[in-house]
N, CA, C and O atoms as a DFTB+ gen file, in Angstrom:
268 C
 N C O
     1  1      29.318      25.444     -29.347
     2  2      29.790      25.192     -28.010
     3  2      28.914      25.886     -26.976
     4  3      29.122      25.701     -25.777
     5  1      27.969      26.658     -27.398
     6  2      27.101      27.361     -26.472
     7  2      26.267      26.419     -25.625
     8  3      25.894      26.758     -24.502
     9  1      25.976      25.250     -26.148
    10  2      25.145      24.303     -25.411
    11  2      25.855      23.827     -24.141
    12  3      25.198      23.558     -23.135
    13  1      27.176      23.720     -24.172
    14  2      27.922      23.260     -23.001
    15  2      27.903      24.300     -21.879
    16  3      27.845      23.954     -20.700
    17  1      27.952      25.549     -22.253
    18  2      27.915      26.601     -21.244
    19  2      26.519      26.678     -20.624
    20  3      26.367      26.995     -19.444
    21  1      25.527      26.389     -21.419
    22  2      24.142      26.437     -20.954
    23  2      23.850      25.298     -19.973
    24  3      23.040      25.466     -19.062
    25  1      24.491      24.153     -20.146
    26  2      24.234      22.989     -19.312
    27  2      24.524      23.271     -17.838
    28  3      23.704      22.970     -16.970
    29  1      25.680      23.843     -17.565
    30  2      26.048      24.107     -16.172
    31  2      25.140      25.147     -15.529
    32  3      24.842      25.063     -14.338
    33  1      24.710      26.105     -16.294
    34  2      23.889      27.165     -15.711
    35  2      22.472      26.684     -15.398
    36  3      21.818      27.242     -14.517
    37  1      21.994      25.673     -16.093
    38  2      20.627      25.176     -15.853
    39  2      20.609      23.857     -15.098
    40  3      19.537      23.314     -14.831
    41  1      21.771      23.338     -14.751
    42  2      21.844      22.033     -14.097
    43  2      21.088      22.007     -12.772
    44  3      20.326      21.075     -12.513
    45  1      21.289      23.013     -11.938
    46  2      20.633      23.019     -10.630
    47  2      19.117      23.131     -10.759
    48  3      18.383      22.513      -9.988
    49  1      18.652      23.900     -11.710
    50  2      17.207      24.029     -11.908
    51  2      16.604      22.706     -12.363
    52  3      15.526      22.318     -11.913
    53  1      17.307      22.017     -13.260
    54  2      16.813      20.724     -13.741
    55  2      16.795      19.690     -12.620
    56  3      15.865      18.890     -12.523
    57  1      17.830      19.706     -11.768
    58  2      17.869      18.773     -10.642
    59  2      16.719      19.024      -9.671
    60  3      16.121      18.082      -9.151
    61  1      16.414      20.296      -9.429
    62  2      15.304      20.624      -8.533
    63  2      13.974      20.175      -9.132
    64  3      13.103      19.694      -8.407
    65  1      13.810      20.325     -10.443
    66  2      12.589      19.875     -11.103
    67  2      12.449      18.359     -11.003
    68  3      11.362      17.848     -10.733
    69  1      13.552      17.643     -11.222
    70  2      13.520      16.186     -11.111
    71  2      13.143      15.742      -9.710
    72  3      12.344      14.822      -9.536
    73  1      13.723      16.401      -8.706
    74  2      13.431      16.036      -7.324
    75  2      11.967      16.317      -6.996
    76  3      11.320      15.514      -6.324
    77  1      11.446      17.434      -7.455
    78  2      10.045      17.762      -7.205
    79  2       9.130      16.743      -7.875
    80  3       8.121      16.330      -7.303
    81  1       9.491      16.343      -9.093
    82  2       8.695      15.352      -9.814
    83  2       8.718      14.009      -9.080
    84  3       7.692      13.341      -8.952
    85  1       9.911      13.623      -8.598
    86  2      10.052      12.365      -7.858
    87  2       9.231      12.388      -6.576
    88  3       8.549      11.412      -6.264
    89  1       9.286      13.489      -5.830
    90  2       8.521      13.602      -4.584
    91  2       7.022      13.588      -4.850
    92  3       6.258      13.013      -4.075
    93  1       6.601      14.214      -5.937
    94  2       5.180      14.222      -6.292
    95  2       4.708      12.809      -6.601
    96  3       3.630      12.398      -6.173
    97  1       5.531      12.060      -7.356
    98  2       5.169      10.697      -7.709
    99  2       5.084       9.817      -6.465
   100  3       4.171       9.001      -6.336
   101  1       6.048       9.987      -5.540
   102  2       6.027       9.208      -4.304
   103  2       4.806       9.541      -3.447
   104  3       4.208       8.656      -2.835
   105  1       4.440      10.822      -3.408
   106  2       3.263      11.231      -2.637
   107  2       1.994      10.629      -3.232
   108  3       1.100      10.215      -2.494
   109  1       1.909      10.576      -4.569
   110  2       0.740       9.970      -5.211
   111  2       0.663       8.480      -4.917
   112  3      -0.418       7.952      -4.657
   113  1       1.815       7.793      -4.958
   114  2       1.834       6.366      -4.643
   115  2       1.397       6.121      -3.204
   116  3       0.643       5.189      -2.925
   117  1       1.877       6.966      -2.290
   118  2       1.531       6.806      -0.882
   119  2       0.037       7.025      -0.666
   120  3      -0.601       6.285       0.084
   121  1      -0.521       8.044      -1.324
   122  2      -1.948       8.313      -1.192
   123  2      -2.767       7.158      -1.751
   124  3      -3.782       6.770      -1.172
   125  1      -2.326       6.615      -2.870
   126  2      -3.038       5.491      -3.484
   127  2      -2.983       4.265      -2.575
   128  3      -3.980       3.562      -2.407
   129  1      -1.799       4.011      -1.986
   130  2      -1.644       2.861      -1.087
   131  2      -2.519       3.021       0.156
   132  3      -3.154       2.064       0.600
   133  1      -2.552       4.230       0.714
   134  2      -3.374       4.468       1.903
   135  2      -4.857       4.315       1.577
   136  3      -5.631       3.826       2.400
   137  1      -5.247       4.732       0.384
   138  2      -6.647       4.577      -0.021
   139  2      -7.008       3.100      -0.133
   140  3      -8.092       2.691       0.283
   141  1      -6.102       2.299      -0.693
   142  2      -6.354       0.862      -0.802
   143  2      -6.439       0.217       0.573
   144  3      -7.306      -0.624       0.810
   145  1      -5.548       0.603       1.483
   146  2      -5.557       0.032       2.832
   147  2      -6.837       0.404       3.559
   148  3      -7.355      -0.390       4.344
   149  1      -7.349       1.586       3.312
   150  2      -8.602       2.008       3.925
   151  2      -9.757       1.146       3.463
   152  3     -10.639       0.810       4.253
   153  1      -9.759       0.784       2.184
   154  2     -10.809      -0.069       1.641
   155  2     -10.688      -1.461       2.231
   156  3     -11.701      -2.074       2.570
   157  1      -9.479      -1.970       2.362
   158  2      -9.285      -3.307       2.917
   159  2      -9.723      -3.364       4.375
   160  3     -10.315      -4.354       4.805
   161  1      -9.439      -2.319       5.133
   162  2      -9.799      -2.315       6.545
   163  2     -11.306      -2.357       6.729
   164  3     -11.785      -2.956       7.692
   165  1     -12.063      -1.741       5.837
   166  2     -13.516      -1.736       5.956
   167  2     -14.108      -3.077       5.551
   168  3     -15.173      -3.450       6.044
   169  1     -13.444      -3.805       4.668
   170  2     -13.989      -5.058       4.170
   171  2     -13.530      -6.271       4.967
   172  3     -13.932      -7.392       4.654
   173  1     -12.712      -6.083       5.973
   174  2     -12.208      -7.222       6.736
   175  2     -13.355      -7.945       7.436
   176  3     -14.137      -7.323       8.156
   177  1     -13.454      -9.246       7.228
   178  2     -14.489     -10.001       7.938
   179  2     -14.084     -10.162       9.403
   180  3     -12.900     -10.233       9.735
   181  1     -15.070     -10.216      10.244
   182  2     -14.790     -10.410      11.662
   183  2     -14.385     -11.854      11.895
   184  3     -15.002     -12.776      11.361
   185  1     -13.365     -12.042      12.681
   186  2     -12.899     -13.389      12.977
   187  2     -13.859     -14.049      13.958
   188  3     -14.249     -13.461      14.967
   189  1     -14.225     -15.273      13.640
   190  2     -15.116     -16.013      14.528
   191  2     -14.267     -16.732      15.564
   192  3     -13.332     -17.455      15.223
   193  1     -14.594     -16.531      16.799
   194  2     -13.877     -17.228      17.852
   195  2     -14.669     -18.468      18.251
   196  3     -15.889     -18.519      18.095
   197  1     -13.972     -19.440      18.755
   198  2     -14.619     -20.674      19.179
   199  2     -15.347     -20.454      20.497
   200  3     -14.903     -19.705      21.367
   201  1     -16.463     -21.125      20.607
   202  2     -17.237     -21.050      21.842
   203  2     -16.581     -21.977      22.864
   204  3     -16.421     -23.171      22.608
   205  1     -16.207     -21.441      24.003
   206  2     -15.503     -22.211      25.014
   207  2     -16.403     -23.246      25.682
   208  3     -15.902     -24.217      26.250
   209  1     -17.701     -23.062      25.625
   210  2     -18.609     -23.995      26.288
   211  2     -18.844     -25.258      25.458
   212  3     -19.285     -26.273      25.999
   213  1     -18.559     -25.213      24.155
   214  2     -18.769     -26.392      23.302
   215  2     -17.473     -27.195      23.206
   216  3     -16.395     -26.611      23.093
   217  1     -17.562     -28.512      23.249
   218  2     -16.353     -29.343      23.095
   219  2     -15.934     -29.396      21.617
   220  3     -16.770     -29.296      20.720
   221  1     -14.655     -29.551      21.389
   222  2     -14.148     -29.667      20.024
   223  2     -14.174     -31.137      19.646
   224  3     -13.524     -31.965      20.284
   225  1     -14.928     -31.451      18.607
   226  2     -15.061     -32.837      18.172
   227  2     -14.294     -33.058      16.881
   228  3     -13.892     -32.108      16.209
   229  1     -14.099     -34.329      16.545
   230  2     -13.421     -34.685      15.311
   231  2     -14.225     -34.199      14.107
   232  3     -13.644     -33.745      13.121
   233  1     -15.525     -34.286      14.174
   234  2     -16.387     -33.829      13.090
   235  2     -16.219     -32.320      12.873
   236  3     -16.184     -31.853      11.735
   237  1     -16.117     -31.585      13.943
   238  2     -15.927     -30.134      13.850
   239  2     -14.609     -29.796      13.153
   240  3     -14.543     -28.856      12.361
   241  1     -13.562     -30.567      13.451
   242  2     -12.247     -30.290      12.865
   243  2     -12.139     -30.716      11.411
   244  3     -11.418     -30.086      10.637
   245  1     -12.853     -31.793      11.018
   246  2     -12.680     -32.353       9.679
   247  2     -13.776     -31.979       8.709
   248  3     -13.648     -32.275       7.521
   249  1     -14.833     -31.352       9.144
   250  2     -15.955     -31.024       8.256
   251  2     -15.573     -29.855       7.335
   252  3     -15.354     -28.748       7.826
   253  1     -15.488     -30.072       6.012
   254  2     -15.105     -28.995       5.101
   255  2     -16.223     -27.969       4.883
   256  3     -15.951     -26.855       4.436
   257  1     -17.454     -28.322       5.187
   258  2     -18.594     -27.439       4.955
   259  2     -19.052     -26.721       6.221
   260  3     -20.205     -26.302       6.317
   261  1     -18.166     -26.582       7.172
   262  2     -18.552     -25.938       8.429
   263  2     -18.789     -24.450       8.212
   264  3     -18.237     -23.844       7.294
   265  1     -19.603     -23.887       9.056
   266  2     -19.970     -22.480       8.919
   267  2     -19.081     -21.614       9.776
   268  3     -19.239     -20.393       9.793
């Protein structure tokens, strides 16, 4: 029956360890996500805007090989 008495005395310590482990895991996930977002931000292609001086033609809209 000694194991039952031991459980209550170590319960708070075990809960604190679990919480610390959970927070550490969340911090690692957040750091990993931020690192990925940083890589994506650097690789983003610049959006090409349309030239206002050129008219929009049917060929421009339907050409699949446009640049």
